[in-house]
C-alpha positions in Angstrom: -23.8 13.5 -15.3 -22.3 12.5 -18.7 -18.8 13.4 -19.9 -20.3 15.5 -22.6 -21.2 18.1 -20.0 -17.5 18.6 -19.2 -14.7 20.1 -21.2 -12.5 17.1 -22.1 -8.9 17.9 -20.9 -5.9 17.5 -23.1 -2.8 15.8 -21.6 0.0 14.7 -23.8 0.5 11.0 -24.3 -3.0 10.1 -22.8 -6.3 9.6 -24.5 -9.0 11.0 -22.1 -12.0 8.7 -22.4 -14.8 9.7 -19.9 -15.6 11.8 -16.9 -15.8 9.8 -13.6 -16.8 12.4 -11.0 -15.9 15.5 -9.1 -14.7 15.9 -5.5 -14.0 19.0 -3.4 -10.5 19.5 -5.0 -10.3 17.6 -8.2 -12.3 15.9 -10.9 -11.5 12.4 -12.2 -11.3 11.1 -15.7 -10.7 7.7 -17.1 -7.8 7.6 -19.6 -5.7 5.3 -21.6 -2.0 5.3 -22.8 -1.1 4.8 -26.4 -0.1 1.2 -25.3 -3.6 0.6 -24.0 -3.0 0.8 -20.2 -6.0 2.1 -18.4 -5.5 5.0 -15.9 -7.3 7.5 -13.7 -6.4 11.1 -14.1 -7.2 13.5 -11.3 -7.2 17.2 -12.5 -7.2 19.8 -9.8 -9.9 22.4 -9.9 -9.0 25.9 -11.1 -10.1 27.5 -7.9 -7.8 25.2 -6.0 -4.8 25.8 -8.2 -5.2 29.6 -7.8 -4.5 29.4 -4.0 -1.0 30.9 -3.2 0.2 27.8 -1.4 -1.1 25.3 -4.0 2.1 24.7 -6.0 4.2 24.2 -2.9 1.6 21.7 -1.4 1.2 20.0 -4.8 4.9 19.4 -5.2 5.5 18.3 -1.6 2.6 15.9 -1.2 2.6 14.4 -4.7 6.3 13.7 -4.2 5.5 11.9 -1.0 2.8 9.9 -2.7 4.9 8.8 -5.6 7.5 7.4 -3.2 5.1 5.0 -1.6 5.8 1.3 -2.4 3.3 -0.9 -0.6 1.1 -3.7 -2.0 -2.0 -2.2 -0.3 -1.5 1.3 -1.6 -2.6 2.5 -5.1 0.5 4.5 -5.6 0.2 7.3 -8.2 2.2 6.8 -11.3 2.9 10.3 -12.4 2.2 14.0 -11.8 2.4 17.0 -14.0 1.0 20.2 -15.5 -0.6 20.6 -18.9 -1.4 24.2 -19.7 -2.9 25.6 -16.6 -4.0 22.2 -15.3 -2.2 20.2 -12.6 -2.9 16.5 -12.6 -2.1 13.2 -10.9 -2.1 9.9 -12.7 -3.0 6.7 -10.9 -3.7 3.0 -12.0 -7.2 2.1 -13.0 -8.7 -0.5 -10.6 -11.4 -2.2 -12.5 -13.1 -3.9 -9.5 -14.1 -0.5 -8.1 -14.2 0.9 -4.6 -15.6 -0.7 -1.4 -18.8 1.4 -2.0 -20.1 -1.6 -4.0 -19.8 -3.7 -0.8 -21.6 -1.3 1.5 -24.0 -3.1 3.9 -23.4 -6.4 2.1 -20.1 -7.7 3.5 -19.9 -10.4 6.2 -18.0 -9.6 9.4 -15.3 -12.0 8.3 -14.9 -10.2 5.0 -14.9 -6.8 6.5 -12.2 -7.7 9.1 -10.0 -9.2 6.3 -10.4 -6.0 4.3 -9.7 -3.9 7.4 -6.5 -5.8 8.2 -5.1 -4.9 4.8 -6.1 -1.3 5.3 -4.2 -1.4 8.6 -1.1 -2.6 6.8 -1.3 0.4 4.4 -1.9 2.8 7.3 0.9 1.4 9.4 3.3 1.9 6.4 2.3 5.5 5.8 2.0 6.5 9.5 5.6 5.3 10.1 6.6 7.7 7.3 4.9 10.7 8.8 1.9 10.7 6.4 -1.8 10.6 7.2 -4.7 9.8 4.9 -7.2 12.3 6.2 -10.0 11.2 3.9 -10.4 7.4 4.4 -13.9 6.5 3.1 -15.4 3.6 1.1 -14.8 5.5 -2.1 -11.1 5.8 -1.5 -10.5 2.1 -0.8 -10.4 -0.3 -3.8 -10.0 -4.0 -4.7 -7.7 -4.9 -7.5 -8.1 -7.8 -9.9 -6.4 -10.1 -7.4 -8.8 -9.1 -4.6 -6.1 -7.2 -2.8 -7.1 -4.0 -1.0 -5.6 -0.8 -2.5 -6.0 2.4 -0.5 -6.0 5.6 -2.7 -5.8 9.4 -2.3 -3.5 9.7 0.6 -3.2 13.3 1.9 -4.9 14.9 -1.1 -7.1 16.7 1.4 -4.1 18.8 2.4 -4.0 20.5 -1.0 -5.4 24.0 -0.4 -6.1 23.2 3.2 -4.1 24.4 6.3 -2.2 21.7 8.0 -3.0 21.4 11.7 -1.8 19.2 14.5 -5.3 18.2 15.5 -5.5 15.4 13.0 -3.4 12.4 13.8 -3.2 8.6 13.3 -6.1 8.1 15.7 -8.4 9.9 13.2 -7.4 7.7 10.3 -8.2 4.6 12.5 -11.5 6.1 13.5 -12.3 6.5 9.8 -11.4 2.8 9.3 -13.9 2.0 12.1 -16.5 3.8 10.1 -15.6 1.8 7.0 -16.1 -1.5 8.8 -19.5 -0.2 10.1 -20.5 0.8 6.5 -19.5 -2.6 5.1 -21.3 -4.8 7.6 -25.1 -4.7 8.1 -26.2 -4.9 11.8 -27.6 -8.4 11.3 -24.3 -9.6 9.8 -22.4 -8.2 12.7 -24.7 -10.1 15.1 -24.3 -13.3 13.1 -20.5 -13.6 13.7 -19.3 -16.2 16.2 -17.9 -13.5 18.5 -20.0 -10.3 17.9 -19.1 -8.8 21.3 -15.4 -8.7 20.4 -16.0 -7.0 17.1 -18.3 -4.5 18.8 -15.6 -3.7 21.3 -13.1 -3.0 18.4 -15.6 -0.7 16.8 -16.5 1.1 20.0 -12.9 1.9 20.7 -12.1 3.0 17.1 -15.2 5.2 17.0 -14.8 6.7 20.5 -15.6 10.4 20.6 -12.6 10.8 22.9 -9.4 10.6 20.8 -7.5 9.4 23.8 -9.6 6.2 23.9 -9.1 5.3 20.3 -6.4 3.0 18.8 -3.2 5.0 18.5 -1.4 2.7 16.0 -2.6 0.7 13.1 -0.7 -2.4 14.4 -2.7 -2.1 17.6 -6.0 -2.1 15.8 -4.9 -4.9 13.6 -4.2 -7.1 16.6 -7.6 -6.4 18.0 -9.2 -7.2 14.7 -7.4 -10.5 14.5 -8.7 -11.5 17.9 -12.2 -10.7 16.6 -11.8 -12.8 13.5 -14.1 -15.8 13.5 -12.2 -19.0 14.1 -13.1 -20.9 11.0 -11.5 -18.4 8.7 -8.0 -17.0 8.5 -7.1 -13.5 7.5 -6.9 -12.6 3.8 -3.1 -12.5 4.0 -2.9 -15.9 5.8 -5.6 -17.4 3.5 -3.6 -16.3 0.4 -0.2 -17.5 1.7 0.2 -20.1 -1.0 -0.3 -17.5 -3.8 1.1 -14.3 -2.3 3.9 -14.8 0.2 6.5 -12.4 -1.0 5.9 -8.8 0.1 8.0 -5.7 0.4 8.0 -2.1 1.6 10.5 0.7 0.9 11.6 3.8 2.6 14.1 6.2 1.0 16.5 3.9 -0.8 16.0 0.9 1.5 13.7 -2.0 0.7 12.6 -4.6 3.2 11.4 -7.9 1.7 9.5 -10.5 3.7 9.6 -14.0 2.3 6.8 -16.2 3.7 7.0 -19.9 4.5 5.2 -20.9 1.3 6.9 -18.6 -1.2 8.0 -20.3 -4.5 8.9 -19.1 -7.9 5.4 -20.0 -9.0 3.5 -17.8 -6.6 6.1 -15.0 -6.1 6.8 -14.1 -9.8 4.4 -11.1 -9.9 5.8 -9.8 -6.6 9.4 -10.2 -7.8 8.4 -8.4 -11.0 7.0 -5.5 -8.9 10.2 -5.4 -6.9 12.1 -5.2 -10.1 10.1 -2.2 -11.1 11.3 -0.4 -7.9 14.9 -1.5 -8.6 14.7 0.0 -12.1 14.5 3.4 -10.5 17.8 5.3 -9.9 19.6 3.9 -6.8 21.7 3.0 -5.1 19.3 0.6 -3.4 19.9 -1.4 -0.2 17.6 -4.4 0.0 17.1 -6.7 3.0 15.4 -10.2 2.8 13.7 -11.5 5.9 13.9 -15.3 5.4 13.1 -16.2 9.0 9.9 -18.1 8.1 11.6 -20.4 5.7 12.7 -24.0 6.4 14.4 -24.1 3.0 14.6 -21.5 0.2 12.8 -22.7 -3.0 15.4 -23.2 -5.7 13.2 -21.6 -8.4 12.7 -18.6 -6.2 16.5 -18.4 -5.5 17.2 -18.4 -9.2 14.4 -15.7 -9.8 16.0 -13.4 -7.2 19.5 -14.0 -8.6 18.3 -13.0 -12.1 16.6 -9.9 -10.5 19.9 -8.8 -8.9 22.0 -9.4 -12.0 19.5 -7.4 -14.1 19.6 -4.5 -11.6 23.2 -4.7 -10.3 24.0 -1.2 -11.5 21.4 0.2 -9.0 22.2 -2.2 -6.1 24.6 -1.1 -3.3 23.9 -3.6 -0.5 22.0 -6.9 0.0 21.2 -8.3 3.4 19.6 -11.6 4.6 18.3 -13.0 7.8 17.5 -16.6 8.9 18.2 -18.7 11.9 18.7 -21.8 9.7 22.1 -22.5 8.2 20.6 -24.2 5.2 18.6 -21.1 4.3 21.7 -18.9 4.8 23.7 -21.1 2.5 21.0 -20.7 -0.2 21.1 -16.9 0.4 24.8 -16.9 -0.2 24.2 -18.1 -3.7 22.0 -15.0 -4.3 24.7 -12.8 -2.7 27.4 -14.2 -4.9 25.5 -13.7 -8.1 26.7 -10.1 -8.3 30.3 -9.7 -7.2 30.4 -6.0 -7.0 27.4 -5.7 -4.6 28.2 -5.8 -0.8 26.1 -8.2 1.3 25.4 -8.9 5.0 24.0 -12.0 6.8 22.1 -11.9 10.0 21.3 -15.0 12.2 17.9 -13.6 13.3 15.2 -11.4 11.8 15.3 -9.1 14.8 19.0 -8.3 14.2 18.4 -7.5 10.6 15.3 -5.4 11.3 17.4 -3.3 13.7 19.9 -2.7 10.9 17.1 -1.9 8.5 15.7 0.7 10.9 19.1 2.3 11.2 19.4 2.3 7.4 16.0 3.8 6.9 16.6 6.6 9.4 17.1 10.0 7.6 
């Protein structure tokens, strides 16, 4: 159906370009800002907005979605109301959804994709959120081939919340995605098809008690099923993407991998800076346990990040068992004299502190 068959919505500051499709609760439009940034706008259907509980649900769940900060989640950028229309704005992912890979992915590729989805699910499940509509059309690839999961919890808008759906159902849905991605012949061609079939059998079990209960548990089983000659996507990309972070409340946990340098971490540091630009005060913890030395260029990059955002920083923590790395971290800590800092000798000790800081 062409966009001409639909009344083009009017939203201030955005140029609505063309209609993308309609789901049970919203229709999607491609849009562009005045600066040329491409976006997707989901506009909730009038019949959904008329429900007595819609506004409460819309405000609660979109606030939760806007707070998500994970590299494998397509976090919405904004929400709002224009006239009688409620909308949610998300980034445009030009590579499209996993629907384009249906029945054409290798077992290796499907496992690599599933491992990144597991990371996204583990992040949201730990924060009390569920996806509830995990299908090929809601999982995308960005222009760096990174998996981005979209539309978390939108199914709860104009739908009663029940206790019947839990993390095991999201993981069952991930099992279906793997099945949809890989043709039966490709599954048989892997060097350990029995192990992959065991993972799928457990994920797809009709008995919820037999399924994986945690995303980290399913990820471990998938790694064991990974063909030996290829590493996971995250491991394979370690020389170009080894600086990752997650946030909960006002606490950010940064993991710096063994191969992180200023050259391959610049984009991730910029993304971290976008978080620190938001009102604080922020507490940030750097897990440096994988490093033998801290790249000087990366050290300088982080120092500049802290100086630029010092008004929003409250505490900086570091962890490493190596004295040489801790000495480099002290240079970062000293870059901003008014920000408190802590040093931990092991990642485990710092993670305990982070868990306490993240607790409500």
